[in-house]
NUVEX-978131 format. One record per residue (C-alpha): x, y, z; residue number from 1. Coordinates in Angstrom, 1 decimal, m for minus. Each point is the difference from the previous one (the first is absolute). Example, Ala and Ser with C-alpha at 12.3 -4.5 7.8 and 13.67 -1.06 7.14 Angstrom:
     px     py     pz num
   12.3   m4.5    7.8   1
    1.4    3.4   m0.7   2
END
This chain:
     px     py     pz num
   10.2   m4.2   14.5   1
   m3.3    1.5   m1.6   2
    0.4    0.0   m3.7   3
   m2.2   m1.0   m3.1   4
    0.2   m3.8    0.3   5
   m0.9    0.2    3.9   6
   m2.7    2.3   m1.1   7
   m1.6   m2.2   m2.7   8
    0.2   m2.9    2.5   9
   m1.8    2.1    2.5  10
   m2.7    1.2   m2.5  11
   m0.9   m3.9   m0.7  12
   m0.3   m0.5    3.8  13
   m2.4    2.8    0.1  14
   m2.1   m1.0   m2.7  15
   m0.2   m3.5    1.6  16
   m1.1    1.8    3.1  17
   m2.4    2.0   m2.3  18
   m1.4   m3.1   m1.5  19
   m0.5   m1.7    3.5  20
   m1.9    2.9    1.1  21
   m2.3    0.0   m2.9  22
    1.4    3.4   m1.5  23
    0.5   m1.2   m3.6  24
    0.2    2.8   m2.7  25
    1.1    2.5    2.5  26
    1.9    3.2   m1.3  27
    3.6    0.3    1.3  28
    1.3    3.5    0.3  29
    3.7    0.6   m0.1  30
    2.6    2.9   m0.1  31
    2.6    0.1   m2.5  32
    3.1   m1.6    1.9  33
    2.4   m1.9   m2.3  34
   m0.8   m3.1    1.3  35
   m3.8    0.3   m0.6  36
    0.9    0.3   m3.7  37
    2.7   m2.5   m0.5  38
   m0.4   m1.8   m3.4  39
    0.5   m3.8   m0.9  40
    3.7   m1.0    0.2  41
   m0.1   m0.8   m3.8  42
   m1.0    3.6   m0.8  43
    2.7    1.6   m2.4  44
    2.4    2.4    1.8  45
    2.1    2.9   m1.3  46
    3.0   m1.7    0.9  47
   m0.5   m3.1   m2.2  48
    2.3   m0.5   m2.9  49
   m1.2    0.9   m3.4  50
   m0.4   m3.7   m1.0  51
   m2.3   m0.8    2.8  52
   m2.0    3.3   m0.5  53
   m0.5   m1.2   m3.8  54
   m1.1   m3.6    1.2  55
   m2.6    1.9    2.4  56
   m0.9    2.1   m3.0  57
   m0.9   m3.1   m1.7  58
   m1.7   m1.7    3.0  59
   m2.4    3.0    0.3  60
   m0.5    1.0   m3.6  61
    1.7    3.3    0.2  62
    1.3    1.1   m3.6  63
    3.5    0.6    0.0  64
    2.9   m0.6   m2.3  65
    3.3   m1.6    1.1  66
    1.6    2.8   m1.6  67
   m1.6    2.7    2.3  68
    2.3    1.5    2.9  69
   m0.3   m1.9    3.5  70
   m1.7    3.5    1.4  71
   m2.6   m0.1   m2.9  72
   m1.0   m3.6    0.8  73
   m0.1    0.7    3.9  74
   m2.3    3.1   m0.8  75
   m2.3   m2.2   m2.1  76
   m0.1   m2.9    2.4  77
   m0.2    2.3    3.2  78
   m3.1    1.7   m1.6  79
   m1.3   m3.7   m0.6  80
    0.6   m0.8    3.7  81
   m1.4    3.1    1.4  82
   m3.4   m0.4   m1.8  83
   m0.3   m3.8    0.1  84
    1.7   m1.6    3.2  85
   m1.9    0.5    3.3  86
    1.5   m0.1    3.3  87
    0.4   m3.8    1.5  88
   m2.1    1.1    3.0  89
   m2.9    1.1   m2.7  90
    0.3   m3.2   m2.0  91
    0.0   m2.2    3.4  92
   m3.0    1.9    1.2  93
   m2.1   m0.2   m3.4  94
    0.4   m3.6   m0.5  95
   m1.6   m0.4    3.5  96
   m2.9    2.4   m0.6  97
    1.5    3.2    1.7  98
    0.8    3.5   m1.3  99
    2.9    2.0    0.7 100
   m0.1    3.8   m0.3 101
    3.0    2.5    0.8 102
   m0.7    3.4    1.6 103
    1.6    3.2   m2.0 104
    3.7    0.5    0.8 105
    0.4    2.9    2.6 106
   m3.3   m0.1    1.5 107
    0.8   m1.2    3.5 108
   m3.4    1.2    1.0 109
   m1.6   m3.2   m1.9 110
    2.3   m2.2    2.4 111
   m1.7   m0.8    3.1 112
    3.2   m1.3    1.6 113
    1.3    3.7   m0.3 114
   m2.5    1.1    2.3 115
    1.1   m2.8    2.5 116
    3.5    1.0   m0.2 117
   m1.0    3.7    0.4 118
   m1.9   m1.0    3.3 119
    2.9   m2.0    1.3 120
    2.6    2.7   m0.7 121
   m2.2    2.6    1.8 122
   m0.4   m2.3    3.1 123
    3.9   m0.9    0.1 124
    1.2    3.6   m0.9 125
   m2.3    1.4    3.2 126
END
């Protein structure tokens, strides 16, 4: 099944091929599919218990009080994650000298695969 873990492995293989071809430092453009933006598995999640969220706040240096409501703690931690935790494929690519950028949401005209699908659908529909 095609999921985030599969995609990360596929990206590593792609970068191996790019390295082999001497294309280091390439710019990799992706759409906003959820599996393209998966964060590391130890990234805090909203489903975590309050104690786990407090431990994560301590680990990341997010200022909260143990007396704060769980929702307040999660709100502060979520803001930190959004600003400071990059998708896993981005960190893997940067570590190998590549850059990943994402196209804006709802701009299918910037996705080359959309032209391929339109062409195929046009030929199949005839």
